[in-house]
C-alpha positions in Angstrom: 147.5 111.4 149.0 145.6 111.8 145.8 146.8 115.6 143.8 143.1 117.0 143.1 141.8 116.7 138.9 142.3 119.4 137.2 138.8 121.1 135.7 138.0 119.6 132.5 138.0 123.0 129.5 134.9 122.7 128.3 134.6 124.8 125.2 132.7 127.7 124.5 129.7 126.4 122.2 128.6 123.3 125.1 129.3 125.9 127.9 125.8 126.4 129.9 124.8 129.4 131.6 122.0 128.9 134.1 119.7 130.3 131.4 120.8 127.5 129.0 121.1 124.5 132.2 118.5 121.4 130.8 117.5 118.9 133.1 119.9 116.3 132.0 122.9 118.7 132.2 125.7 118.8 135.0 125.7 122.0 137.6 129.0 122.4 138.5 130.1 126.3 138.6 133.4 126.9 136.9 134.6 130.1 137.6 133.5 133.6 139.6 130.0 133.8 139.0 131.1 138.1 139.6 132.8 137.6 135.9 131.7 137.0 132.5 133.4 133.9 131.5 131.6 132.3 135.0 129.7 129.2 133.4 128.5 125.4 134.6 129.8 122.5 132.6 127.2 121.0 131.7 127.9 117.4 130.5 125.3 114.3 130.6 124.2 114.2 134.4 124.9 110.5 136.0 121.4 109.8 137.0 120.6 110.5 140.9 123.3 113.5 141.3 123.3 116.7 140.0 127.0 116.7 138.3 128.7 114.7 135.6 131.0 111.4 136.2 133.9 113.5 136.5 132.3 116.0 139.1 130.2 113.5 141.1 134.1 111.9 141.5 135.3 115.8 142.8 132.5 115.8 145.0 133.4 113.0 147.0 136.8 112.8 146.5 137.6 112.1 149.9 138.8 115.2 152.7 142.8 115.7 153.3 143.0 115.3 157.2 143.7 118.5 159.0 146.4 119.0 161.3 144.8 120.9 165.1 146.7 122.8 167.3 146.1 123.7 170.5 147.6 126.7 171.9 149.4 126.3 175.6 147.5 126.4 178.2 148.4 129.1 181.6 148.2 126.9 184.6 
């Protein structure tokens, strides 16, 4: 199973807030919206996607298989 890619570090001067996002900026949210350091990636979007190349790949990672357990049924 592939290891998730680590989130890239966005330098402070390149971080985007909802107010500073432009049409071509990646809209991948980073952090907790309730914290002051919350921001958006802001790198160049891939045509037809709301995200940059890195975040398009992250959003499209295959899901991990789940283990399903069923309780014993009383007979």
